[in-house]
C-alpha positions in Angstrom: -2.3 34.2 61.7 -2.7 32.5 58.3 0.3 32.1 56.1 -0.9 32.2 52.5 2.3 30.8 51.2 1.8 27.4 52.9 -0.1 24.6 51.2 -2.0 21.9 53.1 -3.1 18.6 51.6 -5.3 16.0 53.3 -5.8 12.5 52.0 -9.0 11.3 53.6 -9.5 7.6 53.8 -12.2 5.6 55.6 -9.7 4.4 58.3 -7.0 7.1 58.3 -6.6 10.8 57.7 -3.2 11.8 56.3 -2.0 15.4 56.2 1.1 17.2 54.8 2.0 20.9 54.9 4.3 22.3 52.3 6.0 25.7 51.9 5.8 27.8 48.7 8.6 25.8 47.1 6.7 22.5 47.7 9.1 21.5 50.5 7.6 19.4 53.3 7.2 21.3 56.6 5.1 18.7 58.5 3.4 15.4 57.9 1.3 13.2 60.1 -1.7 10.8 60.1 -4.4 9.7 62.4 -6.5 6.6 62.6 -10.3 7.1 62.5 -11.7 5.3 65.6 -15.1 4.4 64.3 -15.1 4.1 60.5 -18.8 4.4 59.9 -19.5 7.5 61.8 -19.1 10.9 60.2 -18.8 12.5 63.6 -15.6 10.6 64.3 -14.2 11.5 60.9 -14.8 15.2 61.8 -13.1 14.7 65.2 -10.1 13.0 63.6 -9.8 15.9 61.0 -10.0 18.4 63.8 -7.3 16.5 65.7 -4.9 16.3 62.8 -5.5 19.9 61.9 -4.8 21.2 65.4 -1.7 19.0 65.6 -0.4 20.4 62.4 -1.1 24.0 63.4 0.8 23.5 66.6 3.8 22.1 64.8 4.0 24.8 62.1 2.8 27.7 64.4 0.3 28.8 61.8 -3.4 28.6 61.3 -4.8 26.3 58.6 -8.1 27.4 57.0 -7.9 25.9 53.5 -6.8 22.6 52.1 -6.5 20.5 49.0 -8.5 17.3 49.6 -7.8 13.9 48.2 -10.3 11.1 48.8 -12.0 8.1 47.1 -15.7 7.4 46.9 -17.5 4.4 45.3 -20.0 6.9 43.8 -17.3 8.5 41.6 -18.3 8.1 37.9 -17.1 9.3 34.6 -18.7 11.1 31.7 -17.0 10.8 28.3 -17.5 13.5 25.7 -16.2 13.7 22.2 -16.3 17.1 20.6 -15.4 18.0 17.1 -14.0 21.5 16.3 -12.7 23.1 13.2 -9.3 24.8 13.3 -9.3 28.5 14.0 -6.2 30.4 12.8 -6.4 33.0 15.5 -6.1 30.4 18.3 -3.1 28.5 19.5 -3.3 24.7 19.9 -3.6 25.1 23.7 -6.4 27.6 23.3 -8.3 25.3 21.0 -8.1 22.5 23.5 -9.0 24.9 26.4 -12.1 26.0 24.5 -13.1 22.4 23.7 -12.8 21.6 27.4 -14.9 24.6 28.4 -17.6 23.7 25.9 -17.8 20.2 27.2 -17.9 21.2 30.9 -20.6 23.7 30.2 -22.7 21.0 28.5 -22.3 18.7 31.5 -23.1 21.5 33.9 -26.3 22.4 32.0 -27.5 18.8 31.5 -26.5 17.3 34.8 -27.7 19.6 37.6 -27.1 17.3 40.5 -23.4 16.4 39.9 -20.1 18.2 40.2 -17.1 17.9 37.9 -14.0 17.2 40.0 -11.4 16.5 37.3 -10.9 16.0 33.6 -8.4 14.2 31.3 -7.8 14.2 27.6 -8.2 10.6 26.4 -7.6 11.1 22.7 -6.9 13.8 20.1 -7.8 12.9 16.5 -6.9 15.1 13.5 -8.3 14.0 10.2 -8.7 10.4 11.4 -5.1 10.2 12.8 -4.6 9.9 16.5 -2.1 12.2 18.3 -0.8 12.3 21.9 -1.4 16.0 21.9 -2.2 18.8 19.5 0.8 19.5 17.2 2.2 23.1 17.2 2.1 23.4 13.4 -1.6 23.1 12.8 -2.9 23.8 9.3 -6.1 25.2 8.0 -9.4 23.3 7.4 -8.6 20.5 9.8 -11.2 18.6 11.8 -10.1 18.0 15.4 -11.8 15.6 17.7 -11.1 15.7 21.4 -12.2 12.9 23.7 -12.4 14.1 27.2 -13.0 12.0 30.4 -14.7 14.0 33.2 -14.6 12.6 36.7 -17.8 13.5 38.6 -19.5 13.0 41.9 -23.2 13.5 42.9 -23.8 16.7 44.8 -25.2 14.9 47.9 -22.0 12.9 48.3 -19.9 16.0 47.8 -21.9 18.0 50.3 -21.4 15.3 53.0 -17.6 15.7 52.5 -17.8 19.5 52.6 -19.9 19.5 55.7 -17.3 17.6 57.6 -14.7 20.2 56.8 -17.2 23.1 57.3 -17.7 21.9 60.9 -14.0 22.6 61.4 -14.0 25.9 59.5 -11.9 24.5 56.7 -12.3 25.7 53.2 -11.6 23.1 50.4 -9.7 24.7 47.5 -9.7 21.6 45.4 -11.2 18.1 45.6 -9.6 15.3 43.7 -9.9 11.5 43.5 -6.9 10.2 45.4 -6.4 7.0 43.5 -6.7 8.8 40.2 -4.2 11.6 41.1 -1.7 9.0 42.2 -2.1 6.6 39.2 -1.9 9.5 36.8 1.4 10.5 38.3 2.8 6.9 38.6 2.0 5.9 35.0 4.9 8.1 33.9 7.3 5.8 35.7 6.5 3.0 33.3 7.7 4.5 30.1 8.0 1.3 28.1 4.6 -0.1 29.0 1.7 0.0 26.6 -1.1 -0.9 29.1 -0.7 0.0 32.8 -3.5 -0.6 35.3 -3.6 0.7 38.9 -5.6 -1.2 41.5 -6.3 0.6 44.7 -8.2 -1.5 47.3 -9.6 0.8 50.0 -11.6 -0.1 53.1 -15.0 0.0 51.5 -14.3 0.4 47.8 -11.9 -0.7 45.1 -10.8 1.4 42.1 -9.2 0.3 38.8 -7.6 2.9 36.5 -6.2 1.7 33.2 -3.9 3.8 30.9 -3.1 3.2 27.3 0.1 4.9 26.1 0.0 7.1 29.2 -3.6 8.3 28.4 -6.4 7.4 30.9 -8.9 5.1 29.3 -10.9 3.5 32.2 -12.0 4.5 35.7 -14.1 1.9 37.5 -15.2 1.8 41.1 -17.0 -0.9 43.1 -18.3 -0.7 46.7 -16.2 -3.6 47.9 -12.9 -3.3 49.7 -10.6 -4.8 52.2 -13.2 -4.6 55.0 -15.1 -7.3 53.2 -12.0 -9.6 53.5 -12.0 -8.9 57.2 -15.6 -9.8 57.5 -15.0 -13.0 55.5 -12.2 -14.1 57.8 -14.4 -13.3 60.8 -17.3 -15.4 59.6 -15.3 -18.4 58.4 -12.7 -18.5 61.2 -15.3 -17.7 63.9 -13.3 -14.6 65.1 -14.3 -11.1 66.0 -13.6 -8.3 63.6 -10.6 -6.9 65.5 -8.9 -10.3 65.5 -9.7 -10.8 61.8 -8.3 -7.4 60.9 -5.0 -8.2 62.7 -4.7 -11.6 60.9 -5.3 -9.8 57.5 -2.7 -7.2 58.2 -0.2 -9.8 59.4 -0.8 -11.9 56.3 1.4 -9.6 54.2 4.5 -9.7 56.4 6.5 -12.2 54.6 6.7 -15.8 53.4 8.9 -16.6 56.4 6.6 -15.2 59.0 3.4 -16.4 57.4 3.4 -18.9 54.6 0.2 -20.1 53.0 2.0 -23.0 51.1 4.5 -24.4 53.5 3.9 -26.9 56.3 6.2 -27.7 59.2 6.4 -31.2 60.6 3.1 -32.0 58.9 1.3 -29.3 60.8 0.0 -26.0 59.5 1.6 -22.9 61.0 -0.1 -20.9 63.7 -0.4 -17.1 64.3 0.7 -17.3 67.9 1.3 -13.5 68.3 -2.3 -12.7 67.8 -4.6 -15.3 69.3 -4.4 -18.8 70.8 -6.5 -20.3 68.1 -5.2 -22.5 65.3 -5.5 -20.9 61.9 -5.6 -23.1 58.9 -3.3 -21.3 56.5 -4.7 -23.0 53.4 -8.2 -22.1 54.4 -7.2 -18.5 55.1 -5.6 -18.3 51.7 -8.9 -19.6 50.1 -11.0 -17.1 52.0 -8.8 -14.1 51.0 -8.4 -15.4 47.4 -12.2 -15.8 47.0 -12.9 -12.2 47.9 -10.0 -10.8 45.8 -11.1 -12.9 42.9 -14.6 -11.3 43.2 -13.0 -7.8 43.2 -11.0 -8.6 40.1 -14.0 -10.0 38.2 -16.2 -7.0 39.0 -13.5 -4.6 38.0 -12.4 -6.4 34.9 -15.6 -7.9 33.7 -18.3 -6.4 31.5 -16.1 -3.6 30.3 -16.3 -2.3 26.7 -12.7 -0.9 26.7 -11.2 -4.2 28.0 -13.4 -6.3 25.8 -12.3 -4.4 22.7 -8.7 -3.6 23.5 -7.3 -5.7 26.3 -4.6 -8.2 25.7 -4.0 -9.8 29.1 -0.3 -10.4 28.8 0.3 -6.7 27.8 -1.2 -5.3 31.1 1.1 -4.4 33.9 -0.9 -4.2 37.1 0.3 -1.9 39.8 -1.1 -2.3 43.3 -1.4 0.9 45.4 -3.1 1.8 48.6 -3.2 0.3 52.1 -5.7 -2.5 51.3 -3.5 -3.7 48.5 -0.6 -4.5 50.9 -2.1 -7.9 51.4 -0.3 -8.8 48.1 3.1 -7.5 49.2 5.7 -10.2 49.8 3.2 -12.8 49.0 2.3 -14.4 45.8 -1.2 -15.4 44.8 0.1 -16.0 41.3 -2.5 -13.6 39.8 -0.2 -13.2 36.8 -1.0 -16.7 35.7 -4.6 -16.7 36.8 -5.5 -13.5 34.9 -2.7 -13.7 32.4 -1.3 -10.3 33.4 2.1 -9.3 32.2 3.2 -8.7 35.8 1.9 -7.5 39.1 3.9 -5.2 41.3 3.2 -3.4 44.6 4.1 0.3 44.7 4.7 1.5 48.3 3.7 5.1 49.2 4.2 7.4 52.1 1.9 10.2 53.4 4.3 12.8 52.1 4.4 11.2 48.6 0.6 11.1 48.3 0.0 14.6 49.5 2.8 16.1 47.4 1.2 14.5 44.3 -2.1 16.2 45.3 -0.4 19.6 45.5 1.3 19.2 42.1 -1.9 18.0 40.5 -3.8 21.0 42.0 -1.4 23.5 40.4 -1.6 21.8 37.0 -5.4 21.5 37.2 -6.0 25.1 38.4 -3.7 26.4 35.7 -5.6 24.5 33.0 -8.9 25.9 34.3 -7.5 29.4 34.4 -6.1 29.1 30.8 -9.5 27.7 29.7 -11.3 30.8 31.1 -8.7 33.1 29.5 -9.1 31.4 26.1 -12.8 31.6 26.3 -12.6 35.4 26.5 -11.2 35.5 23.0 -14.5 34.2 21.7 -17.6 35.8 23.3 -20.0 33.2 24.5 -23.0 35.2 23.1 -21.6 36.7 20.0 -20.2 33.3 18.8 -22.6 30.9 20.6 -24.3 29.5 17.5 -21.1 29.6 15.5 -19.7 27.3 18.2 -22.8 25.1 18.0 -22.3 24.6 14.2 -18.8 23.2 14.9 -19.9 20.6 17.5 -21.1 17.1 17.4 -21.6 15.3 20.7 -21.4 11.7 21.7 -22.3 11.7 25.4 -21.5 8.7 27.5 -22.2 8.3 31.2 -21.3 5.1 33.1 -20.4 3.5 29.8 -23.9 4.0 28.4 -24.3 6.2 25.3 -27.1 8.8 25.3 -27.8 8.9 21.6 -30.3 11.8 21.8 -27.9 14.0 23.6 -27.4 16.3 20.6 -31.1 17.2 20.8 -30.9 17.7 24.5 -27.9 20.0 24.2 -29.7 22.0 21.5 -32.6 22.5 23.8 -30.3 23.7 26.5 -28.4 26.1 24.3 -31.6 27.5 22.8 -33.2 27.9 26.3 -30.2 30.0 27.3 -30.8 32.4 24.4 -34.6 32.6 24.3 -36.9 34.3 26.9 -38.2 32.3 29.8 -41.1 32.3 32.2 -42.5 29.8 34.7 -44.7 26.9 33.7 -47.4 27.7 36.2 -48.4 29.8 39.2 -47.1 29.3 42.7 -47.9 30.9 46.0 -46.1 31.6 49.2 -46.9 33.5 52.4 -44.8 35.1 55.1 -44.0 38.2 57.0 -42.3 41.4 55.8 -39.0 41.8 57.6 -39.4 45.6 58.0 -43.2 46.1 58.1 -43.9 43.1 60.2 -47.1 42.5 58.2 -48.2 39.2 56.9 -48.1 39.0 53.1 -49.4 36.6 50.5 -47.4 36.4 47.2 -48.3 34.8 43.9 -45.8 34.4 41.0 -47.6 34.0 37.7 -46.3 33.2 34.1 -46.0 36.3 31.9 -45.9 36.8 28.1 -42.6 37.3 26.3 -41.2 40.8 26.3 -43.2 41.7 29.4 -40.3 41.5 31.9 -40.7 41.3 35.7 -43.8 43.1 37.0 -44.9 43.6 40.6 -48.6 44.1 41.2 -50.2 45.2 44.5 -53.5 43.3 44.5 -54.4 45.0 47.8 -54.9 48.2 45.7 -57.5 48.7 43.0 -55.7 51.1 40.8 -52.2 52.4 40.0 -51.0 49.2 41.5 -48.3 48.1 39.0 -44.6 48.7 39.8 -41.7 47.9 37.4 -38.4 46.8 39.1 -36.1 49.3 37.4 -33.1 51.3 38.7 -34.9 54.5 38.0 -37.8 53.5 40.2 -35.7 52.9 43.3 -36.9 55.3 46.0 -35.0 53.8 49.0 -31.9 51.6 49.1 -30.9 52.0 52.7 -31.5 48.6 54.2 -33.4 47.0 51.3 -34.4 47.8 47.8 -37.7 49.7 47.5 -39.3 50.6 44.2 -42.3 52.8 43.5 -44.3 54.0 40.5 -45.2 57.5 39.6 -48.3 57.3 41.9 -46.3 56.5 45.0 -47.2 52.8 45.1 -44.3 50.9 46.7 -42.9 47.4 46.8 -39.9 46.8 49.1 -37.3 44.1 49.9 -37.4 42.8 46.3 -33.7 41.9 46.1 -33.9 38.2 47.2 -36.6 37.3 44.7 -35.0 39.3 42.0 -31.7 37.5 42.7 -33.4 34.2 42.2 -35.0 35.4 38.9 -31.6 36.7 37.8 -29.6 33.5 38.6 -32.2 31.1 37.1 -32.7 33.3 34.0 -36.4 34.1 34.5 -37.1 36.9 32.0 -40.9 37.3 32.4 -43.1 36.9 35.5 -45.9 38.7 37.3 -45.5 39.0 41.1 -48.7 39.7 43.0 -48.6 41.0 46.6 -51.4 41.9 49.0 -49.0 44.1 51.0 -46.1 46.4 50.4 -43.2 44.0 51.1 -42.0 40.8 49.6 -42.1 38.1 52.4 -38.7 37.5 53.9 -39.3 33.8 54.5 -35.9 32.5 55.9 -33.9 35.6 54.9 -32.4 34.0 51.8 -33.6 33.1 48.3 -33.6 29.4 49.0 -37.4 28.9 49.1 -38.0 31.1 46.1 -35.5 29.0 44.1 -37.0 25.7 45.2 -40.5 26.9 44.2 -39.2 28.2 40.8 -37.5 24.9 40.1 -40.5 22.9 41.2 -42.9 24.5 38.8 -40.3 24.5 36.0 -39.9 26.9 33.1 -41.4 27.7 29.7 -39.2 29.0 26.9 -40.6 31.4 24.2 -39.2 31.8 20.7 -38.4 35.4 21.3 -34.6 36.0 21.9 -33.2 37.4 25.1 -31.5 40.8 25.3 -28.3 41.2 27.1 -26.5 44.3 28.4 -22.8 44.2 27.5 -20.5 46.5 29.3 -18.2 48.3 26.9 -15.9 50.2 29.2 -14.9 50.4 32.9 -17.3 52.3 35.1 -16.4 52.9 38.7 -17.4 55.0 41.7 -16.7 55.2 45.4 -18.0 56.5 48.7 -15.4 56.8 51.4 -14.2 53.2 52.0 -16.9 51.8 49.8 -16.2 51.2 46.1 -17.8 49.5 43.1 -16.8 49.0 39.5 -17.8 47.1 36.4 -15.7 46.3 33.4 -16.2 44.6 30.0 -16.2 40.8 29.7 -17.0 39.0 26.5 -18.2 35.8 28.0 -19.5 36.0 31.5 -21.3 37.8 34.3 -18.8 37.9 37.2 -19.4 39.3 40.7 -16.3 39.8 43.0 -17.5 41.0 46.4 -15.7 41.9 49.6 -17.0 42.8 53.0 -15.1 44.2 56.0 -16.4 44.2 59.6 -14.8 44.9 62.9 -16.7 42.0 64.4 -14.5 38.9 64.9 -17.1 36.5 63.6 -17.7 38.3 60.3 -14.3 39.9 59.8 -13.2 40.3 56.2 -14.8 38.0 53.6 -14.5 37.8 49.8 -16.0 35.6 47.2 -16.2 35.6 43.4 -18.8 33.9 41.3 -19.7 33.4 37.7 -23.5 33.8 37.5 -23.8 31.9 34.2 -21.5 28.9 35.1 -21.1 28.4 38.8 -23.2 26.4 41.2 -25.1 29.2 43.1 -26.6 27.0 45.8 -24.5 28.7 48.6 -25.5 32.1 47.2 -29.2 31.3 47.2 -29.1 29.7 50.7 -27.3 32.6 52.4 -29.4 34.6 54.8 -29.5 38.3 55.6 -27.6 39.3 58.8 -27.1 42.0 61.3 -25.2 42.9 64.4 -27.0 42.7 67.7 -26.2 46.3 68.5 -27.9 47.5 65.4 -31.3 46.0 66.4 -32.1 49.1 68.5 -31.2 51.4 65.6 -33.7 49.5 63.4 -36.4 49.8 66.1 -35.9 53.6 66.2 -36.3 53.8 62.5 -39.5 51.7 62.6 -37.9 48.9 60.7 -37.1 45.3 61.3 -40.6 44.7 62.9 -40.8 41.2 61.3 -37.2 40.3 61.9 -36.3 37.2 64.0 -33.7 34.4 64.3 -35.9 32.5 61.8 -35.2 34.9 59.0 -31.8 36.6 59.8 -28.4 35.8 61.2 -27.8 37.8 64.4 -24.2 38.3 65.5 -23.4 39.4 69.1 -19.7 39.9 69.8 -18.1 36.6 69.1 -21.3 34.6 69.0 -23.9 33.7 66.4 -27.2 33.7 68.2 -28.9 31.4 65.7 -29.0 27.8 67.0 -28.2 26.3 63.6 -25.2 28.5 63.1 -24.0 29.2 59.5 -25.2 27.4 56.4 -21.9 27.9 54.7 -18.5 29.3 55.7 -18.9 32.4 53.6 -22.6 33.0 54.3 -22.1 36.7 55.1 -20.4 37.7 51.9 -22.5 35.2 49.9 -25.7 37.0 51.0 -24.2 40.3 49.8 -23.7 38.7 46.4 -27.3 37.6 46.4 -28.4 41.1 47.1 -26.1 42.4 44.3 -27.6 39.9 41.8 -31.1 41.1 42.6 -30.1 44.8 42.4 -28.3 44.3 39.1 -31.5 42.8 37.6 -33.0 46.2 38.0 -31.2 47.0 34.8 -34.0 45.0 33.2 -31.5 42.6 31.6 -28.8 40.1 32.4 -25.4 41.8 32.3 -22.3 40.6 30.5 -19.5 42.2 32.6 -17.1 41.8 35.5 -18.2 43.6 38.7 -16.0 44.3 41.7 -17.4 45.7 44.9 -15.9 46.4 48.3 -18.2 47.1 51.3 -21.0 48.1 49.0 -24.7 47.5 49.2 -28.1 48.3 47.6 -27.4 52.0 47.3 -24.0 51.7 45.7 -25.2 49.1 43.2 -28.1 51.3 42.2 -25.8 54.3 41.7 -23.6 52.1 39.5 -26.5 51.2 37.3 -27.5 54.9 37.0 -24.0 55.7 36.0 -23.9 52.9 33.4 -27.0 54.1 31.7 -26.2 57.8 31.8 -23.9 57.3 28.8 -24.8 55.0 25.9 -21.1 54.5 25.2 -20.8 52.6 28.4 -22.9 49.6 27.2 -24.5 47.9 24.2 -27.7 46.0 24.0 -27.3 42.6 22.4 -30.2 40.6 20.9 -29.7 37.1 19.6 -31.4 37.3 16.3 -33.3 34.4 14.7 -31.1 34.4 11.7 -28.2 33.2 13.8 -30.0 29.9 14.6 -27.9 27.0 13.6 -28.4 25.3 10.3 -27.7 21.9 11.9 -31.1 20.4 11.0 -33.3 20.6 8.0 -36.5 21.6 9.6 -35.9 24.7 11.7 -39.6 25.1 12.7 -39.4 21.7 14.4 -36.4 22.9 16.4 -38.3 25.9 17.7 -41.1 23.6 18.9 -38.7 21.6 21.1 -37.0 24.6 22.7 
C-alpha cells in the first residue's frame, strides 16, 4: 500500500544516506541514516539506499515509491540570465516574474540540450535603474523591469547516474535539489542583521561556497576537493592507513581539552592514545589540516568576480555547515584573522532538520513552477512569441563567462521554432518489420518546404506515395497503417512519426522497400539519434499549427480520450490500466514543446506473454522478439535488461500517441487526456476534431510578425 499523504526526503551524501518521512502536516514520522560502506562504488550506494528505504517502510508500515532528493555534486554549475520586460497592465507582479522565469528557462532548455535545470533563484529586481528586494505591488505603466535569475544546473550524464541508482530500487524522484544550497537558502534568514553571509559546506569529495547579499543568493561555487583529501594528507604525512587517519580527523574536533593543537604537557606533545599506539605530533597535524583547508578557501574565494567587485572581508559572516566542516567545531584555526572574516560560526544540523528543509523547499519550488505555467497561459506562446522577443535582451553567463553573442543564438532558436524544418542530409537504416517479419531498408531524405511528411514505397514502380494523414488510416488495431487510394500500404509508422513530431521535423521523404517501417528496438531511440546526428535545416516558410478551440471527447467502454484548448503548449496526459502486477496502473504527463522526451523516445513496445499466440493466429508479430519488444509473463519481465525507465509502459503509449497525433499534418496546441486508449481511439479523436471547423483554428506565423530588433531583416533570415 502507498500512502500518498506521506512525504519522504533523502539526503544523499558520499558517506551517508539520510532519510526522513513526514505526514501531510510536515510532522516527522520516522528518521534514520546509514553509512555507505564503500564510498566509491555506485553499487554500494544503491544497496545502502535499498537498506534505508526498507527500514523506513518497516517502521511506518507503508510502501515508499517516490522521494524528494537532496544531494551535492562538484559538477553543479550556475547560469545567470538577465531579462528585461516592459510592464503589462493585465498581469500582476507575480505573474510578470513568473513569465520572466519561464522565458529564461525556455532559453536555457533550447540552448543547452545536455543539462537539466534543478533550481532557480531571483538575484536582483531592477526597476528604472533602482534595485528592489521584490516587485512592488503598485507597479505603474511604462516601466522597464530587469530580472536577474540564477539557475542551478547539472549535466544530464551526472543526473542520469543518480536517477539510475534510485530506478534500481523502483523509486521515483519527484524533485532533485542541491542539498547545501537548500540549507543555506533557509539558514540565511536566521542572520537578519548581516549584509554578507557565506555558507561553507565541506563534503567528502567536494566543497561548496554559497554567498548571499541582503538575503539574495549571489554566488555558488563548487570544487572537487573535500574532507577525504584531508584524510589522505594525514595518512601520507603521518604514515598511517586511511581508517586510522579518518579516526584522527574525526577526533580532532572533540574539544580543546581532549585534543589541543597548541598546548603542551610537561614539555611533551599530547598523544591520541584511544586510537593508535603511535605518537602524533599535534603541531604537525595542525599544519597538515590547515594546509588543505587553506587550499579549499583559496580555491573557493579566489578568482571570483563577485568577491573581487563587492567583497569587504570584515563584513562577511562565514557559516560552516555539513559533516566535513565539523573539524572546525570547538577548535580555533583563527581563520577570522587569516582571511579577515567578520566571524566564523559552526551551525549544527540533524537528519530531520535537513530533510524537513528539503520538503519545505520542494513545496515552494513546485508552487512557483505551477504558478509560472499558469501565468504563461495568459499569454499564448505562439500568438505573442515575437511580441515577447521584442521585450527581451539577454546577457547569458555560464560559469562566470559571458556569452556575448547569445542574443543571436537565441534569435536563431526562436526562429527555428517558428519556421519549417527538414533534415540536413539523407540517412539510412535497416531492420525487420515487427508484424510482417520481412527485412526492410529505409531512407529518410530532406524534403522541400510545405511538402510535409511523405512515405514512398520504392519497391513499387507506380502509385507508391502514401501521405500520413488521419483520413488515410486503414487499420489501427495493433499499429497504425496508412494507405493511398490505390491500396498501397505503409504500416507501423507511429514510432518514426513520434520522433518527427517531438523534434519538430515538418518535411521529409521516407523511402521503404517493403510495407512496414523497421521496428529496430521497439522504440524511437535510434530514429531520434539518427535525426540529431544529421541535423536540421530551417526554411524561411513559417510553420502552421493546429490550435484546439473547444473540448472534444469520446469514449469506448472503459477507454476515453479528450482534448481541450491550451494557449501555450502541447500536453499529453496518458493512463494505462492492466491486471498484470508488473504493468498495473501507470500515468504520466508530458509537455511536448518543453519537456525532456528522452524517456519517451527510449520506451519500447510491449505485450503480455499470453497474447503472443493471439498475434500468431492473426498472422502478426512475425518479426517480434525480445530485441524489439518488452514481454511480460505473470510477474516477470522476460527481457534480460529489464526496463529502461520506471514508466516505460505508459511512456511508450505516449510515444505512440505523439506519432498518431502527427497524422493531423501539424503540431497541435492543446491539452490531451487519454485513459486506456491506443491507435484507434487517437485516430477517431482526430476525425472528430476535423469534422467541425469550430473545433480548431489553423495558425500561421506570418513574416510581418518578425521582430524589428535588428536593422537588416534579410540577414536575420539568412542565419535562421
